[in-house]
Rosetta silent file (secondary structure, phi, psi, omega in degrees, C-alpha in Angstrom):
SEQUENCE: MIYLVAKAAVGLVLPAKLRDLSRENVLITGGGRGIGRQLAREFAERGARKIVLWGRTEKCLKETTEEIRQMGTECHYFICDVGNREEVYQTAKAVREKVGDITILVNNAAVVHGKSLMDSDDDALLKSQHINTLGQFWTTKAFLPRMLELQNGHIVCLNSVLALSAIPGAIDYCTSKASAFAFMESLTLGLLDCPGVSATTVLPFHTSTEMFQGMRVRFPNLFPPLKPETVARRTVEAVQLNQALLLLPWTMHALIILKSILPQAALEEIYKFSGTYTCMNTFKGRT
SCORE:     score description
SCORE:     0.000 S_00000001
   1 L     0.000  -47.000 -179.937  -91.158  -23.318  117.038 S_00000001
   2 H   -62.066  -38.887  178.867  -93.429  -24.341  119.931 S_00000001
   3 H   -61.634  -43.662 -177.977  -94.558  -27.370  117.929 S_00000001
   4 H   -66.092  -39.655  177.866  -90.965  -28.493  117.336 S_00000001
   5 H   -64.634  -44.077  179.483  -90.053  -28.124  121.012 S_00000001
   6 H   -63.734  -39.775  179.373  -93.152  -30.064  122.043 S_00000001
   7 H   -63.271  -41.590  179.119  -92.388  -32.769  119.471 S_00000001
   8 H   -65.926  -39.284  179.733  -88.841  -33.138  120.803 S_00000001
   9 H   -64.707  -40.925  178.066  -90.126  -33.339  124.394 S_00000001
  10 H   -64.794  -36.592  179.812  -92.582  -36.086  123.477 S_00000001
  11 H   -64.069  -26.824  178.073  -89.768  -37.949  121.732 S_00000001
  12 H   -73.841  -23.921 -175.670  -87.828  -38.057  124.994 S_00000001
  13 H   -97.133  -47.247 -176.919  -90.717  -39.783  126.751 S_00000001
  14 L   -93.319  138.294  178.826  -92.266  -42.042  124.114 S_00000001
  15 L   -65.152  131.335 -178.877  -90.168  -44.643  122.280 S_00000001
  16 L   -89.149  158.033  178.404  -89.561  -43.653  118.672 S_00000001
  17 L   -76.430  129.042 -179.471  -89.752  -45.998  115.716 S_00000001
  18 L   -84.511  142.183  178.749  -86.304  -47.209  114.670 S_00000001
  19 L   -64.557  135.527  176.643  -85.240  -47.106  111.035 S_00000001
  20 L   -76.342  127.579 -176.661  -85.193  -50.477  109.306 S_00000001
  21 L  -101.191    3.992 -171.083  -81.650  -51.288  108.153 S_00000001
  22 L   -66.673  -16.384  179.076  -82.434  -54.404  106.115 S_00000001
  23 L  -111.043   10.325 -173.572  -82.035  -52.582  102.777 S_00000001
  24 L   -99.503  135.873  171.921  -79.044  -50.466  103.750 S_00000001
  25 E  -101.629  120.275 -171.692  -75.454  -50.853  102.548 S_00000001
  26 E  -109.094  131.090  173.693  -73.106  -49.460  105.195 S_00000001
  27 E  -115.242  128.827 -178.212  -69.530  -48.286  104.663 S_00000001
  28 E  -120.798  118.729  174.591  -67.320  -47.734  107.713 S_00000001
  29 E   -82.504  150.438 -174.371  -63.925  -46.070  107.425 S_00000001
  30 L    60.981   38.726 -170.106  -61.372  -47.217  109.973 S_00000001
  31 L   -88.844    2.086 -174.809  -63.498  -50.343  110.170 S_00000001
  32 L   -83.100  -24.088 -176.071  -60.857  -52.900  111.064 S_00000001
  33 L  -155.097  177.400  177.606  -60.551  -52.297  114.796 S_00000001
  34 H    59.977 -138.175 -179.782  -61.634  -50.253  117.791 S_00000001
  35 H   -63.121  -34.931  179.609  -64.938  -48.428  117.457 S_00000001
  36 H   -59.366  -43.718  178.713  -65.027  -49.239  113.733 S_00000001
  37 H   -64.709  -41.942  178.749  -65.076  -52.974  114.404 S_00000001
  38 H   -65.048  -35.942  176.566  -67.803  -52.546  117.019 S_00000001
  39 H   -63.415  -41.501  177.927  -69.838  -50.472  114.568 S_00000001
  40 H   -60.712  -44.095  178.220  -69.617  -53.262  112.011 S_00000001
  41 H   -61.506  -44.383 -175.628  -70.865  -55.754  114.599 S_00000001
  42 H   -66.698  -44.074  178.016  -73.695  -53.459  115.671 S_00000001
  43 H   -63.314  -38.849  178.885  -74.914  -52.758  112.139 S_00000001
  44 H   -64.966  -45.156  179.909  -74.778  -56.490  111.388 S_00000001
  45 H   -62.205  -30.296 -177.747  -76.742  -57.366  114.529 S_00000001
  46 L   -93.052    9.986  168.413  -79.380  -54.799  113.606 S_00000001
  47 L    93.111   17.728  177.246  -79.889  -56.290  110.154 S_00000001
  48 L   -57.474  143.436 -175.909  -77.857  -54.170  107.715 S_00000001
  49 L   -69.334  -53.326  178.484  -77.927  -55.695  104.230 S_00000001
  50 E  -137.557  149.217  177.825  -74.236  -55.293  103.380 S_00000001
  51 E  -127.607  131.986  178.526  -71.243  -53.891  105.254 S_00000001
  52 E  -118.642  131.990 -179.449  -68.104  -52.469  103.650 S_00000001
  53 E  -112.948  132.426  172.828  -64.945  -51.796  105.663 S_00000001
  54 E  -114.789  147.588  176.312  -62.194  -49.375  104.707 S_00000001
  55 E  -178.962 -178.498 -178.144  -58.826  -49.098  106.405 S_00000001
  56 L  -107.000  -13.792 -176.462  -55.067  -49.167  106.017 S_00000001
  57 L  -111.261  107.126 -173.137  -54.242  -52.406  107.861 S_00000001
  58 H   -63.668  -37.451 -178.405  -55.308  -55.478  105.906 S_00000001
  59 H   -56.565  -48.533 -179.480  -54.866  -57.930  108.801 S_00000001
  60 H   -65.791  -41.428  179.957  -57.433  -56.110  110.958 S_00000001
  61 H   -62.725  -42.596  178.920  -59.822  -55.649  108.042 S_00000001
  62 H   -60.970  -46.755 -178.327  -59.672  -59.358  107.188 S_00000001
  63 H   -60.626  -45.640 -179.294  -60.355  -60.396  110.773 S_00000001
  64 H   -67.165  -40.427  179.232  -63.347  -58.089  111.119 S_00000001
  65 H   -60.085  -45.213  179.229  -64.729  -59.076  107.712 S_00000001
  66 H   -63.051  -40.291  178.965  -64.611  -62.769  108.604 S_00000001
  67 H   -61.931  -43.626 -179.116  -66.322  -62.094  111.922 S_00000001
  68 H   -67.399  -38.857  177.584  -69.155  -60.183  110.256 S_00000001
  69 H   -63.399  -37.596  178.034  -69.597  -62.891  107.630 S_00000001
  70 H   -66.099  -21.305  176.529  -69.862  -65.487  110.378 S_00000001
  71 L   -80.232   -6.953  178.370  -72.735  -63.419  111.782 S_00000001
  72 L    95.945   12.322 -178.802  -74.562  -63.999  108.484 S_00000001
  73 L  -111.031  134.738  176.700  -74.068  -60.551  106.956 S_00000001
  74 E   -63.622  128.890 -176.045  -72.411  -59.923  103.599 S_00000001
  75 E  -142.103  140.489  179.052  -69.184  -58.035  104.250 S_00000001
  76 E  -135.072  153.790  175.041  -66.331  -56.731  102.070 S_00000001
  77 E  -130.898  152.231  178.798  -63.150  -54.818  102.801 S_00000001
  78 E  -137.675  135.771  173.896  -60.986  -52.447  100.766 S_00000001
  79 E   -76.121  121.740 -178.520  -57.553  -51.035  101.547 S_00000001
  80 L  -157.442  129.871  173.267  -57.936  -47.259  101.439 S_00000001
  81 L   -95.224  108.407 -174.997  -56.237  -44.258  103.015 S_00000001
  82 L   -66.438  -15.536  177.350  -59.015  -41.687  103.352 S_00000001
  83 L   -76.740   -9.440  179.107  -56.413  -38.936  103.544 S_00000001
  84 L  -102.572  107.865 -172.913  -55.538  -39.615   99.893 S_00000001
  85 H   -58.058  -50.544 -177.705  -58.193  -37.960   97.727 S_00000001
  86 H   -65.188  -34.920  177.886  -57.564  -39.885   94.518 S_00000001
  87 H   -65.238  -39.136  177.316  -57.397  -43.174   96.406 S_00000001
  88 H   -61.510  -48.880 -177.522  -60.781  -42.432   97.976 S_00000001
  89 H   -64.260  -40.188  179.695  -62.407  -41.695   94.629 S_00000001
  90 H   -67.642  -41.574 -179.158  -60.894  -44.782   92.978 S_00000001
  91 H   -70.605  -35.318  176.858  -61.868  -47.075   95.847 S_00000001
  92 H   -61.174  -39.918  177.300  -65.388  -45.612   95.965 S_00000001
  93 H   -63.646  -41.227  178.930  -65.781  -46.512   92.286 S_00000001
  94 H   -64.789  -36.996  177.761  -64.598  -50.051   93.019 S_00000001
  95 H   -63.436  -46.636 -179.786  -67.110  -50.332   95.868 S_00000001
  96 H   -60.742  -38.626 -178.639  -70.002  -49.290   93.642 S_00000001
  97 H   -71.551  -36.399 -175.293  -68.981  -51.820   91.008 S_00000001
  98 H   -91.150  -38.672 -171.824  -68.536  -54.727   93.440 S_00000001
  99 L  -108.516  -37.464 -175.343  -71.057  -54.043   96.203 S_00000001
 100 L   116.909 -165.861 -177.102  -73.544  -51.480   94.914 S_00000001
 101 L   -73.559  136.554  174.470  -74.723  -48.120   96.229 S_00000001
 102 L   -89.037  127.445 -179.369  -73.700  -47.072   99.738 S_00000001
 103 L  -110.371  -15.130  173.388  -76.639  -45.647  101.679 S_00000001
 104 E  -132.393  116.156  178.702  -74.997  -45.178  105.094 S_00000001
 105 E  -107.096  122.384  179.246  -71.484  -43.715  105.254 S_00000001
 106 E  -112.368  107.079  178.242  -69.744  -43.778  108.634 S_00000001
 107 E   -85.014   97.873 -174.793  -66.649  -41.573  108.777 S_00000001
 108 L  -116.197  -21.061 -176.036  -64.788  -43.153  111.677 S_00000001
 109 L   -60.632  136.676  179.978  -61.135  -43.216  110.574 S_00000001
 110 L  -162.793  156.733  174.055  -58.847  -41.025  112.667 S_00000001
 111 L  -133.303  156.896  174.785  -55.288  -40.699  113.969 S_00000001
 112 L  -142.198  139.392 -179.415  -53.752  -38.919  116.972 S_00000001
 113 L  -106.267  -17.831  171.260  -50.091  -38.181  117.627 S_00000001
 114 L    64.859   42.337  179.003  -50.396  -36.966  121.207 S_00000001
 115 L  -134.670  161.601  175.247  -47.817  -34.186  121.165 S_00000001
 116 L   -73.852  171.094 -178.484  -47.674  -30.455  121.706 S_00000001
 117 L   -60.574  -47.531 -174.784  -47.356  -28.127  118.723 S_00000001
 118 L   -72.517  -20.640  177.919  -43.617  -27.556  119.111 S_00000001
 119 L   -92.528   -2.774 -175.045  -42.908  -31.269  119.587 S_00000001
 120 L   -89.398  137.463  173.275  -44.963  -32.292  116.545 S_00000001
 121 L   -73.389  139.480 -177.299  -43.449  -33.246  113.223 S_00000001
 122 H   -58.851  -42.243 -179.681  -44.885  -31.205  110.346 S_00000001
 123 H   -65.317  -35.490  178.016  -45.745  -34.292  108.317 S_00000001
 124 H   -66.352  -38.845  177.723  -47.526  -35.812  111.319 S_00000001
 125 H   -63.611  -43.077  178.724  -49.609  -32.650  111.711 S_00000001
 126 H   -64.767  -38.843  179.969  -50.581  -32.773  108.041 S_00000001
 127 H   -59.661  -42.663  179.192  -51.450  -36.467  108.318 S_00000001
 128 H   -61.067  -44.555 -178.455  -53.941  -35.735  111.112 S_00000001
 129 H   -68.504  -38.851 -179.060  -55.694  -33.042  109.101 S_00000001
 130 H   -66.094  -42.782 -177.393  -55.778  -35.143  105.929 S_00000001
 131 H   -80.682  -49.531 -172.174  -57.249  -38.228  107.626 S_00000001
 132 H   -75.273  -30.366 -175.886  -59.409  -36.721  110.361 S_00000001
 133 H  -114.493  -64.639 -174.730  -60.851  -33.788  108.426 S_00000001
 134 H   -63.344  -30.277  177.001  -60.215  -33.757  104.695 S_00000001
 135 H   -55.970  -34.182  179.303  -60.875  -37.479  104.450 S_00000001
 136 H   -72.195  -31.240  173.849  -64.497  -36.754  105.347 S_00000001
 137 H   -61.826  -48.189 -174.061  -64.713  -34.237  102.513 S_00000001
 138 H   -68.476  -45.255 -179.446  -63.498  -36.829  100.013 S_00000001
 139 H   -65.141  -40.092 -179.424  -65.661  -39.746  101.214 S_00000001
 140 H   -66.731  -43.034  177.491  -68.761  -37.577  101.416 S_00000001
 141 H   -63.442  -29.789 -178.370  -68.187  -36.149   97.939 S_00000001
 142 H   -73.754  -35.046 -172.335  -67.709  -39.699   96.661 S_00000001
 143 H  -112.371  -21.956 -176.922  -70.964  -41.141   98.022 S_00000001
 144 H   -64.185  -40.221 -178.379  -73.375  -38.274   98.718 S_00000001
 145 H   -54.216  -43.165 -179.701  -74.361  -37.558   95.069 S_00000001
 146 H   -69.623  -35.299  176.222  -75.843  -41.030   94.618 S_00000001
 147 H   -60.316  -41.429  179.865  -77.628  -40.792   97.979 S_00000001
 148 H   -65.581  -38.068  177.628  -79.270  -37.581   96.779 S_00000001
 149 H   -64.594  -42.276 -178.722  -80.338  -39.282   93.546 S_00000001
 150 H   -77.597  -15.444 -172.246  -81.832  -42.213   95.465 S_00000001
 151 L    54.933   42.676  179.142  -83.317  -39.887   98.100 S_00000001
 152 L  -156.502  112.225  179.258  -81.946  -42.351  100.642 S_00000001
 153 E  -179.706  160.334  178.899  -78.761  -41.843  102.604 S_00000001
 154 E  -150.307  128.094  176.697  -77.113  -41.027  105.899 S_00000001
 155 E  -105.379  126.601 -178.422  -73.707  -39.491  106.626 S_00000001
 156 E  -120.138  135.750  175.962  -72.266  -40.263  110.065 S_00000001
 157 E  -119.064  116.390  171.529  -69.247  -38.645  111.706 S_00000001
 158 E   -84.116   96.498 -176.030  -67.585  -40.323  114.683 S_00000001
 159 L   -98.794 -142.516 -179.921  -66.106  -37.190  116.168 S_00000001
 160 L  -159.488  150.680  176.018  -65.004  -36.444  119.750 S_00000001
 161 H   -63.294  -18.171  177.253  -65.992  -34.176  122.612 S_00000001
 162 H   -67.305  -13.138  173.725  -62.506  -32.711  122.129 S_00000001
 163 H   -66.201  -26.745 -177.555  -63.954  -30.932  119.100 S_00000001
 164 L  -107.648  -19.060 -178.433  -65.766  -28.683  121.578 S_00000001
 165 L  -143.762   92.618 -173.628  -63.361  -28.779  124.520 S_00000001
 166 L   -74.674  160.368  177.510  -59.707  -29.126  123.556 S_00000001
 167 L  -129.786  156.989  175.058  -56.886  -30.429  125.748 S_00000001
 168 L   -69.345  157.259  174.494  -53.106  -29.888  125.712 S_00000001
 169 L    83.328    2.495  177.398  -50.927  -32.554  124.164 S_00000001
 170 L  -145.034   45.003 -171.879  -53.293  -33.436  121.326 S_00000001
 171 H   -63.833  -34.606  178.705  -53.323  -30.242  119.325 S_00000001
 172 H   -66.306  -44.262 -177.809  -53.421  -32.030  115.974 S_00000001
 173 H   -67.658  -48.516 -178.018  -56.372  -34.192  116.989 S_00000001
 174 H   -61.367  -42.287 -179.957  -58.393  -31.429  118.666 S_00000001
 175 H   -64.022  -45.032 -178.874  -57.936  -29.076  115.722 S_00000001
 176 H   -66.081  -37.050 -179.584  -58.917  -31.695  113.162 S_00000001
 177 H   -71.873  -34.756  175.324  -61.975  -32.747  115.169 S_00000001
 178 H   -64.492  -40.715  177.548  -63.129  -29.141  115.572 S_00000001
 179 H   -64.291  -42.160  179.388  -62.839  -28.722  111.805 S_00000001
 180 H   -64.948  -34.622  177.910  -64.764  -31.957  111.230 S_00000001
 181 H   -64.414  -44.580  178.282  -67.481  -30.760  113.596 S_00000001
 182 H   -63.718  -39.606  176.860  -67.914  -27.538  111.601 S_00000001
 183 H   -57.552  -47.937 -178.023  -67.959  -29.580  108.384 S_00000001
 184 H   -69.849  -35.594  178.913  -70.768  -31.780  109.707 S_00000001
 185 H   -63.617  -44.075  178.120  -72.743  -28.866  111.136 S_00000001
 186 H   -66.453  -43.090  179.838  -72.701  -27.133  107.762 S_00000001
 187 H   -62.059  -44.800 -178.819  -73.454  -30.376  105.911 S_00000001
 188 H   -59.436  -44.232  178.749  -76.376  -31.236  108.194 S_00000001
 189 H   -67.041  -36.056 -179.971  -77.982  -27.849  107.635 S_00000001
 190 H   -68.540  -19.686 -179.344  -77.366  -28.122  103.897 S_00000001
 191 L   -92.527   -0.098 -176.404  -79.276  -31.419  103.793 S_00000001
 192 L   -58.462  -33.294 -178.942  -82.437  -30.036  105.413 S_00000001
 193 L   -99.658   17.390  179.810  -84.108  -29.619  102.011 S_00000001
 194 L  -110.276   99.870 -175.187  -82.837  -32.949  100.667 S_00000001
 195 L   -60.092  134.809  174.536  -85.553  -35.591  101.169 S_00000001
 196 L    82.325   -2.715 -178.253  -84.406  -38.936  102.516 S_00000001
 197 E  -122.462  126.735 -176.071  -80.812  -37.865  103.250 S_00000001
 198 E  -136.317 -179.929 -179.529  -79.650  -36.957  106.763 S_00000001
 199 E  -144.859  152.243  179.036  -76.547  -36.687  108.923 S_00000001
 200 E  -137.205  130.951  174.436  -75.459  -37.596  112.445 S_00000001
 201 E  -113.262  127.037 -179.093  -72.495  -36.290  114.440 S_00000001
 202 E  -111.855  127.553 -178.215  -71.351  -38.302  117.465 S_00000001
 203 E  -120.276   86.277 -179.550  -69.203  -36.648  120.134 S_00000001
 204 E   -87.309  154.005  169.989  -68.015  -39.265  122.642 S_00000001
 205 L   -70.587  178.933  177.706  -65.857  -38.757  125.708 S_00000001
 206 L   -48.486  126.658 -178.310  -62.576  -40.685  126.008 S_00000001
 207 E  -113.131  141.151 -173.711  -63.176  -44.253  124.804 S_00000001
 208 L   -79.473   76.791  173.440  -61.143  -47.254  125.947 S_00000001
 209 L  -123.790  168.071 -179.084  -59.430  -48.229  122.686 S_00000001
 210 H   -66.523  -17.171 -178.550  -55.745  -48.641  121.874 S_00000001
 211 H   -61.575  -39.193 -179.857  -55.836  -45.327  120.032 S_00000001
 212 H  -113.059   31.945  179.337  -55.797  -43.351  123.304 S_00000001
 213 L   -59.387  135.243  179.324  -53.971  -45.914  125.423 S_00000001
 214 L    94.567  -16.840  177.842  -52.226  -44.346  128.403 S_00000001
 215 L   -65.260  131.630 -175.516  -54.448  -41.272  128.604 S_00000001
 216 L  -132.954  133.741  170.788  -55.319  -40.661  132.276 S_00000001
 217 L  -105.872  163.827 -172.932  -57.744  -38.363  134.073 S_00000001
 218 L   -71.389  -33.410 -176.978  -57.488  -37.629  137.791 S_00000001
 219 L  -122.525   76.334 -176.041  -60.805  -39.201  138.791 S_00000001
 220 L   -64.152  -25.691  177.562  -61.330  -42.265  136.571 S_00000001
 221 L   -73.816  -29.683  178.760  -64.189  -43.534  138.740 S_00000001
 222 L   -82.880  -35.428  179.568  -66.034  -40.261  138.297 S_00000001
 223 L  -125.541   69.255 -178.151  -65.187  -39.950  134.599 S_00000001
 224 L   -70.488  147.211  177.110  -64.712  -43.546  133.384 S_00000001
 225 L   -65.877  148.622  177.831  -63.782  -44.086  129.732 S_00000001
 226 E   -74.064  151.019  173.014  -66.592  -45.213  127.470 S_00000001
 227 L   -85.008  139.590  179.354  -66.639  -48.744  126.131 S_00000001
 228 H   -59.110  -30.848  177.358  -66.415  -48.957  122.316 S_00000001
 229 H   -62.294  -38.701  179.483  -69.447  -51.260  122.381 S_00000001
 230 H   -66.915  -45.094  179.392  -71.464  -48.495  124.033 S_00000001
 231 H   -60.949  -43.250 -179.688  -70.350  -45.875  121.517 S_00000001
 232 H   -64.630  -45.783 -178.799  -71.206  -48.195  118.620 S_00000001
 233 H   -61.335  -47.288 -178.156  -74.630  -49.124  120.006 S_00000001
 234 H   -68.301  -31.882  178.776  -75.623  -45.524  120.686 S_00000001
 235 H   -66.198  -47.878 -179.619  -74.293  -44.417  117.277 S_00000001
 236 H   -64.954  -38.057  175.555  -76.363  -46.950  115.334 S_00000001
 237 H   -60.328  -41.776  179.773  -79.401  -46.059  117.446 S_00000001
 238 H   -62.204  -38.333  176.502  -78.853  -42.381  116.576 S_00000001
 239 H   -64.140  -45.410 -178.092  -78.825  -43.298  112.871 S_00000001
 240 H   -66.929  -26.531  178.544  -82.024  -45.296  113.259 S_00000001
 241 L   -93.397   -2.296 -177.333  -83.640  -42.390  115.126 S_00000001
 242 L    57.568   44.777 -178.982  -82.321  -39.829  112.614 S_00000001
 243 L   -88.214  126.120 -173.915  -80.664  -37.945  115.479 S_00000001
 244 L   -75.355  -35.449 -175.220  -78.469  -35.089  114.269 S_00000001
 245 E  -138.203  133.314  178.994  -76.202  -34.757  117.327 S_00000001
 246 E  -133.273  117.668  174.964  -75.207  -37.239  120.018 S_00000001
 247 E  -102.511  131.576 -178.830  -73.019  -36.364  123.023 S_00000001
 248 E  -128.381  131.785  -10.827  -71.707  -39.279  125.089 S_00000001
 249 L   -74.778 -176.492 -174.985  -72.201  -39.563  127.986 S_00000001
 250 L   -63.342  -23.320 -178.961  -75.079  -37.170  128.685 S_00000001
 251 L   -65.079  -17.088  178.247  -72.943  -35.306  131.268 S_00000001
 252 H   -65.245  -21.379  174.500  -70.977  -33.789  128.389 S_00000001
 253 H   -61.774  -37.820  179.132  -73.920  -31.433  127.891 S_00000001
 254 H   -64.915  -37.991  178.189  -73.023  -29.883  131.240 S_00000001
 255 H   -60.168  -44.000 -179.080  -69.441  -29.380  130.051 S_00000001
 256 H   -64.938  -39.799  178.491  -70.626  -27.453  127.013 S_00000001
 257 H   -64.489  -44.831 -179.840  -72.876  -25.258  129.145 S_00000001
 258 H   -61.291  -39.503  179.882  -70.074  -24.532  131.615 S_00000001
 259 H   -64.108  -28.091 -177.624  -67.747  -23.550  128.806 S_00000001
 260 H   -84.550  -15.718 -175.149  -70.257  -21.028  127.558 S_00000001
 261 H  -118.450  -24.426 -176.464  -70.835  -19.290  130.896 S_00000001
 262 L   -86.383  146.945  174.960  -67.664  -19.599  133.005 S_00000001
 263 L   -68.981  158.343 -176.290  -64.687  -17.253  132.637 S_00000001
 264 H   -58.580  -38.904 -179.047  -61.498  -18.707  131.199 S_00000001
 265 H   -60.466  -39.620  178.998  -59.681  -18.538  134.544 S_00000001
 266 H   -67.986  -40.772  178.385  -62.335  -20.728  136.163 S_00000001
 267 H   -62.896  -39.545  179.669  -62.192  -23.243  133.316 S_00000001
 268 H   -62.714  -39.367  178.232  -58.417  -23.467  133.643 S_00000001
 269 H   -66.573  -37.457  177.300  -58.729  -24.331  137.342 S_00000001
 270 H   -64.574  -42.956  178.341  -61.285  -27.025  136.516 S_00000001
 271 H   -58.946  -44.392 -178.686  -58.940  -28.473  133.876 S_00000001
 272 H   -67.876  -43.662 -178.056  -56.078  -28.607  136.368 S_00000001
 273 H   -65.276  -39.501 -176.894  -58.165  -30.065  139.194 S_00000001
 274 H   -80.203  -12.451 -177.813  -59.724  -32.773  137.008 S_00000001
 275 L    90.381    0.587 -179.982  -56.410  -33.769  135.461 S_00000001
 276 H   -61.601  -33.571 -177.031  -57.477  -32.720  131.983 S_00000001
 277 H   -63.621  -30.183 -175.797  -54.483  -30.403  131.794 S_00000001
 278 H  -119.564   10.313 -171.766  -52.021  -33.310  132.116 S_00000001
 279 L   -63.126  -24.181 -178.598  -54.064  -36.298  130.873 S_00000001
 280 L   -91.327    0.773 -179.509  -51.921  -36.732  127.731 S_00000001
 281 L   -64.446  -27.837 -178.676  -48.621  -36.820  129.639 S_00000001
 282 L  -103.263   11.532 -177.385  -48.890  -40.611  129.906 S_00000001
 283 L   -62.389  134.973  174.591  -50.210  -41.113  126.376 S_00000001
 284 L  -147.899   31.684 -175.209  -48.734  -44.056  124.472 S_00000001
 285 L   -74.036 -177.668 -178.467  -51.569  -44.870  122.075 S_00000001
 286 L   -83.368  132.224  178.682  -51.588  -45.924  118.445 S_00000001
 287 L  -102.789    0.000    0.000  -50.904  -43.208  115.863 S_00000001
């Protein structure tokens, strides 16, 4: 135990060796826009061998694919709804036949409806759970077996800090992200005895993409939204460093600590004062 703590402390001071991506085939769900598009750019810039994009909107996928190809990286796209289990398995088979083995899977696809429980349509609630949570089950089951055979693979989950600290007005999203966090925590521990295969969970604060357009906090200068470029850069770095958990920004660690020690009444006052309690009232993002 003391050795592991000391090793982690040294890692914070001395620069660690980054994983070489030149032999890696990367698949990014929700890869056509937002953070997914930035992830594709970042992996390409860092030398990934091939990049595969999944999504539901062909126009966005085409645009991103062309951009990545212009950067000199082989890139392919496939139309796939990760919330549809059979579609995932069929598309995964097509990827293996056309592109080859996927060694880095980035589960980034997500939707948010931005409504309270009583204002939410039942089908919309199911859609969030199918895409945000169950989709990760299906993609991981589709690609993890081959990673284990090759003893080379990495599963990445682009989650959200809302998995650990929920807000009103996004009950579908917060619930699905909490479930996805538990999925990744269990998966990460289950891979400890699997040589060459690891996992990374990324929990970013509000990011300035069209998905959460209109979301407002009371002190935007104190809690500015993250740039998707920043989230993508730090995510790829975490993969290269084999980092299991990444909270963005670092101040989110303080939030988690406060939640574990403060009484609920105190937390509620903090939510109200910071604007967290009403931040989704102005939501008009993409669902």
